[in-house]
Backbone bond lengths (Angstrom), bond angles and torsions (degrees), N, CA, C in turn:
res aa  C-N    CA-C-N  psi(-1)  N-CA   C-N-CA  omega(-1)  CA-C   N-CA-C  phi
1 M - - - 1.443 - - 1.522 111.35 -
2 T 1.304 117.32 -8.28 1.464 118.57 176.53 1.520 112.04 -87.05
3 D 1.316 117.76 -4.89 1.461 121.56 176.05 1.524 107.81 -100.96
4 A 1.325 115.89 101.74 1.466 121.16 -175.61 1.522 111.78 -57.43
5 R 1.320 118.17 -31.39 1.469 120.38 -179.80 1.525 111.54 -64.89
6 R 1.323 116.96 -36.82 1.473 119.63 178.33 1.530 110.55 -67.76
7 V 1.332 115.84 -41.74 1.466 119.68 178.77 1.518 109.91 -62.21
8 L 1.329 116.62 -47.76 1.463 120.10 179.61 1.526 110.82 -63.34
9 G 1.328 117.31 -36.65 1.458 121.04 176.44 1.519 112.02 -65.30
10 F 1.323 116.69 -35.42 1.461 120.93 177.64 1.528 110.84 -67.59
11 L 1.331 116.35 -37.08 1.464 120.68 -178.51 1.525 112.88 -80.95
12 D 1.322 117.81 -13.02 1.464 122.61 -177.07 1.527 109.75 -92.71
13 I 1.322 116.63 80.37 1.468 119.98 -174.55 1.523 112.81 -75.78
14 R 1.322 118.84 -16.56 1.467 121.01 -179.56 1.525 112.87 -99.48
15 G 1.315 116.79 -9.49 1.462 119.49 -177.55 1.514 111.54 -115.89
16 E 1.313 115.82 -119.72 1.469 123.17 -177.93 1.530 109.74 -87.05
17 F 1.317 117.37 67.06 1.468 122.05 -177.25 1.525 110.67 -61.39
18 D 1.344 115.74 130.56 1.466 122.56 179.02 1.533 107.94 -121.21
19 P 1.334 119.49 102.94 1.461 121.82 -174.38 1.531 114.93 -79.15
20 T 1.324 119.66 1.61 1.469 120.34 -173.65 1.523 113.04 -62.88
21 L 1.313 118.44 -26.11 1.460 120.81 -178.57 1.527 111.94 -67.26
22 I 1.316 117.49 -22.24 1.461 120.41 179.98 1.531 110.59 -60.61
23 W 1.339 118.17 -30.96 1.473 121.12 177.64 1.522 110.91 -66.91
24 V 1.325 117.10 -39.23 1.468 120.88 177.46 1.523 109.58 -65.90
25 L 1.318 116.69 -48.47 1.462 120.56 -178.92 1.529 111.33 -64.38
26 G 1.324 117.01 -42.51 1.460 120.64 179.84 1.514 112.87 -65.08
27 S 1.321 117.30 -43.51 1.469 119.31 179.55 1.525 110.85 -69.34
28 A 1.327 118.29 -34.58 1.468 120.61 176.16 1.527 110.30 -64.33
29 L 1.309 116.90 -41.09 1.461 121.14 178.15 1.527 110.72 -63.84
30 L 1.319 117.12 -43.58 1.462 121.26 179.70 1.531 111.33 -63.38
31 V 1.318 117.11 -48.48 1.470 121.07 -179.28 1.527 110.72 -62.41
32 S 1.330 117.70 -43.63 1.466 119.31 -178.73 1.527 111.49 -69.07
33 A 1.325 118.45 -35.56 1.466 120.51 178.25 1.527 110.66 -65.31
34 I 1.320 117.15 -44.70 1.468 120.92 177.92 1.524 110.06 -64.14
35 G 1.321 116.96 -45.57 1.464 120.82 -179.91 1.515 112.57 -61.83
36 Q 1.320 116.64 -42.76 1.461 119.48 -179.57 1.523 111.03 -64.50
37 R 1.314 117.44 -42.26 1.473 119.96 177.86 1.528 111.30 -60.31
38 R 1.331 115.99 -43.35 1.471 119.51 -178.84 1.523 111.33 -67.43
39 V 1.314 117.36 -42.35 1.465 120.85 -178.37 1.524 110.73 -66.14
40 L 1.308 117.26 -44.21 1.464 119.66 -175.70 1.526 113.16 -73.52
41 R 1.316 118.30 -9.88 1.467 120.58 172.68 1.526 111.25 -75.49
42 R 1.299 116.56 -19.20 1.465 120.74 179.91 1.529 109.91 -71.71
43 T 1.313 115.81 154.08 1.464 119.32 176.40 1.523 111.27 -84.32
44 Q 1.330 116.46 -22.07 1.466 120.56 -177.88 1.529 108.84 -153.01
45 P 1.336 117.17 142.62 1.470 118.63 176.01 1.525 111.02 -68.58
46 W 1.321 116.35 162.65 1.463 120.47 -178.36 1.522 112.93 -66.77
47 F 1.304 118.43 -39.70 1.462 120.86 -170.37 1.524 113.15 -118.13
48 A 1.318 117.92 25.49 1.468 121.92 177.51 1.522 108.16 -151.07
49 L 1.313 115.58 165.49 1.460 119.55 -179.85 1.521 112.28 -77.51
50 R 1.349 115.82 -31.29 1.461 119.23 -179.32 1.523 109.54 -152.36
51 F 1.323 115.87 163.61 1.460 120.85 174.70 1.519 109.01 -73.19
52 Q 1.308 117.09 141.42 1.463 122.15 176.56 1.527 107.97 -122.49
53 L 1.304 115.36 86.25 1.456 121.37 -178.34 1.525 109.64 -91.86
54 P 1.327 117.65 146.09 1.465 119.53 179.32 1.528 111.07 -65.01
55 T 1.313 115.21 142.59 1.463 120.30 179.75 1.524 112.12 -111.97
56 A 1.316 118.04 -17.38 1.467 121.06 -178.25 1.524 110.11 -66.89
57 R 1.297 115.19 134.59 1.463 120.82 178.72 1.534 110.81 -124.89
58 D 1.325 116.56 8.56 1.460 121.20 -177.04 1.521 111.26 -72.99
59 V 1.313 115.57 135.99 1.460 121.84 171.05 1.523 104.97 -110.36
60 D 1.331 115.35 101.82 1.458 119.56 -176.70 1.527 110.50 -115.76
61 A 1.321 115.68 -178.81 1.466 121.07 -176.71 1.527 111.52 -61.89
62 R 1.329 117.90 -38.09 1.474 120.52 -179.89 1.522 111.05 -63.29
63 L 1.329 116.91 -42.75 1.464 120.67 178.77 1.525 110.65 -63.95
64 L 1.324 116.91 -46.14 1.462 120.67 -179.55 1.525 111.71 -64.49
65 L 1.337 117.10 -41.02 1.466 120.55 178.08 1.526 110.49 -64.42
66 G 1.331 116.69 -44.34 1.461 120.07 178.58 1.517 112.18 -62.20
67 A 1.329 116.84 -42.50 1.468 120.65 178.45 1.523 110.69 -64.38
68 A 1.333 116.40 -40.37 1.467 120.05 178.91 1.524 110.95 -65.35
69 L 1.330 117.04 -44.08 1.469 120.05 178.70 1.522 111.35 -63.18
70 F 1.330 116.86 -41.05 1.461 120.65 177.82 1.525 110.11 -61.39
71 G 1.325 116.47 -48.43 1.462 120.78 -179.20 1.519 112.93 -63.52
72 I 1.322 116.64 -41.23 1.464 120.49 178.12 1.524 110.05 -64.26
73 G 1.322 116.35 -45.13 1.467 120.10 178.78 1.515 112.16 -62.88
74 W 1.326 116.79 -40.85 1.466 121.06 179.06 1.521 110.06 -64.98
75 G 1.329 116.35 -44.25 1.461 119.98 179.85 1.518 113.18 -69.93
76 W 1.314 117.16 -32.14 1.465 121.34 -178.50 1.527 111.19 -76.75
77 A 1.338 115.52 -46.90 1.463 119.93 -174.89 1.527 112.89 -94.39
78 G 1.327 117.50 -25.32 1.456 120.27 -176.38 1.517 112.82 82.33
79 Y 1.323 116.42 13.40 1.467 121.43 -179.53 1.519 110.21 -131.01
80 C 1.326 115.82 147.58 1.451 122.09 163.28 1.535 105.37 -118.27
81 P 1.334 119.32 171.18 1.468 120.29 -168.44 1.529 116.53 -53.38
82 G 1.319 119.66 -49.76 1.470 120.78 -176.67 1.514 113.77 -60.15
83 P 1.325 118.28 -56.21 1.463 119.74 178.37 1.529 113.38 -62.46
84 A 1.323 117.71 -29.57 1.470 119.48 177.80 1.523 110.34 -64.70
85 I 1.324 116.66 -43.39 1.469 119.87 178.64 1.523 109.81 -66.18
86 A 1.336 117.30 -40.10 1.468 119.95 175.56 1.523 110.49 -62.52
87 G 1.328 117.59 -34.42 1.461 121.59 177.97 1.513 113.07 -62.96
88 L 1.332 117.11 -24.89 1.469 119.93 176.53 1.524 111.11 -64.28
89 A 1.333 116.65 -31.97 1.466 120.65 -178.11 1.519 112.21 -63.96
90 V 1.331 116.22 -27.45 1.467 119.49 178.90 1.527 111.16 -106.79
91 A 1.326 115.71 14.81 1.470 123.17 178.01 1.528 112.24 54.45
92 S 1.326 115.89 42.18 1.461 120.43 176.29 1.524 109.19 -63.41
93 R 1.319 116.73 128.11 1.462 120.68 -178.68 1.530 110.70 -59.67
94 E 1.336 116.13 -41.14 1.461 119.55 179.33 1.528 111.18 -62.50
95 A 1.335 116.37 -42.68 1.464 120.10 179.85 1.518 111.15 -66.48
96 L 1.325 116.91 -34.67 1.468 120.02 179.23 1.527 111.53 -64.99
97 W 1.325 117.88 -25.80 1.466 121.74 174.07 1.526 111.09 -88.30
98 F 1.323 116.00 -39.51 1.459 120.72 -172.87 1.526 112.49 -69.35
99 V 1.326 117.95 -46.08 1.468 120.72 -173.60 1.528 112.01 -61.91
100 P 1.340 120.74 -46.98 1.469 118.16 176.28 1.537 112.82 -60.66
101 A 1.338 117.50 -37.54 1.467 120.04 177.18 1.528 110.42 -65.15
102 M 1.339 116.88 -37.97 1.456 121.25 178.13 1.530 110.31 -64.81
103 V 1.327 116.99 -44.75 1.466 121.04 179.27 1.530 109.97 -62.99
104 L 1.334 117.20 -40.45 1.461 120.82 175.94 1.530 110.18 -60.84
105 G 1.317 117.37 -41.19 1.463 120.97 176.73 1.520 112.05 -62.49
106 F 1.335 117.49 -41.71 1.472 120.77 175.91 1.520 110.09 -59.60
107 W 1.343 115.92 -45.87 1.462 121.55 -177.87 1.531 110.46 -63.35
108 L 1.344 117.01 -45.88 1.465 120.42 179.35 1.524 111.13 -62.15
109 H 1.320 116.89 -42.25 1.465 120.26 177.92 1.520 110.29 -59.76
110 D 1.317 116.27 -44.75 1.459 120.67 -179.80 1.525 111.10 -61.10
111 R 1.324 117.15 -40.45 1.468 121.32 -178.93 1.529 111.79 -73.13
112 L 1.322 117.79 -37.95 1.463 120.90 -175.40 1.524 113.12 -81.57
113 V 1.326 117.45 -33.17 1.464 120.78 -174.91 1.522 112.12 -92.79
114 H 1.308 117.17 -37.62 1.470 119.52 -175.15 1.473 110.30 -98.86
């Protein structure tokens, strides 16, 4: 996921489709599903008094807009936040442009919403 070309290739279903990213997504899903089952079997988390799970189930305009912006940004740049930060470690040119734009987006969101 730190190679933006692979991500863009995965999202390009009509052109040079690259299915290798499905292994990353599938293994992440498997690991998180196993981890969540194991954690939720506990009566209490290790570093808190109780579990604090989200209760909101609303799908509103803000959620849809945020999801759309995330998806557009991921498809346009080929990065999402975690791999972009990892891309800084190898001085990826794309990550060097993407991360400051992402931080600016965080800052703008904070100013406009809060």
